[in-house]
Every structure is written in structure tokens, then in C-alpha cells.
C-alpha positions in Angstrom: 9.0 32.8 -106.1 10.6 35.8 -104.6 12.1 38.1 -106.4 15.8 37.8 -107.3 17.5 40.5 -105.4 20.8 42.8 -107.2 23.6 40.4 -106.0 26.2 42.4 -103.6 28.7 43.7 -106.3 31.7 44.0 -103.5 32.2 40.2 -103.7 33.0 40.0 -107.3 36.1 41.8 -108.6 38.0 42.4 -111.9 39.3 39.2 -110.9 36.3 37.6 -111.8 35.7 39.6 -115.1 34.9 36.4 -117.8 34.1 33.6 -114.9 31.4 32.2 -113.8 30.7 32.6 -109.5 28.1 30.8 -107.4 27.0 32.7 -104.2 25.0 31.9 -101.3 21.5 32.6 -102.2 21.4 35.7 -100.0 24.6 37.2 -102.0 26.7 37.7 -98.9 29.1 34.9 -99.6 31.3 33.8 -102.6 31.0 30.3 -102.9 32.8 29.1 -105.8 34.9 30.4 -109.3 35.5 29.2 -112.2 36.1 29.6 -116.2 32.7 27.0 -116.9 29.5 27.0 -115.7 30.1 23.0 -115.2 33.6 23.8 -113.3 31.3 26.4 -110.9 28.4 23.7 -110.6 31.0 21.2 -109.8 33.0 23.5 -107.0 29.6 24.5 -105.8 28.1 20.8 -105.6 27.9 20.6 -101.6 25.5 23.8 -101.6 21.9 23.3 -102.3 20.9 26.4 -103.1 22.9 28.9 -104.9 23.0 31.8 -107.3 25.0 31.4 -110.4 26.6 34.4 -112.3 28.5 34.9 -115.5 30.4 38.1 -114.8 31.0 40.1 -117.7 33.6 42.8 -118.3 33.5 45.9 -116.7 31.8 44.1 -114.0 28.5 43.9 -115.2 26.8 40.0 -114.9 23.9 37.7 -116.4 22.0 35.8 -113.6 21.5 32.2 -114.2 18.9 30.2 -112.5 20.0 27.2 -110.9 17.8 24.7 -109.9 18.8 21.0 -109.3 15.0 19.9 -109.3 14.4 20.5 -112.9 
């Protein structure tokens, strides 16, 4: 398993605070934004691999490793 790299925070703005976001595995593309984890997973379901993050106030983040095979 490869180590997780820090996401490109330039993609995450104040508009994303308190929301969930899905990013491409290389953290270079924003795939989906939603109020709940379920919303983001549904919106980004066509992407097999993704990094899902809960954006905290002051642009902090909490990563969630999503693996549909588990």
C-alpha cells in the first residue's frame, strides 16, 4: 500500500467547509462535493478510485479511505 499524500488544498475552498469532497487518487481533480458522505459517494460512483475527505472549518480535513471491495 502506498502512503497517502496530502491533498492539493488549492482545490478546496471556503465553499467546501463542513462538506464532503471526492478527489482523484492523485488529488489533482475535484470529482464531487456533497453535504453527506453518501451524497459524495453517489455523485462520484462512476470513479472507481477516489479519495474522500470531510472538509473541516478553517479548511482542515479528515481523510476517509474508500475501498468498494471491502
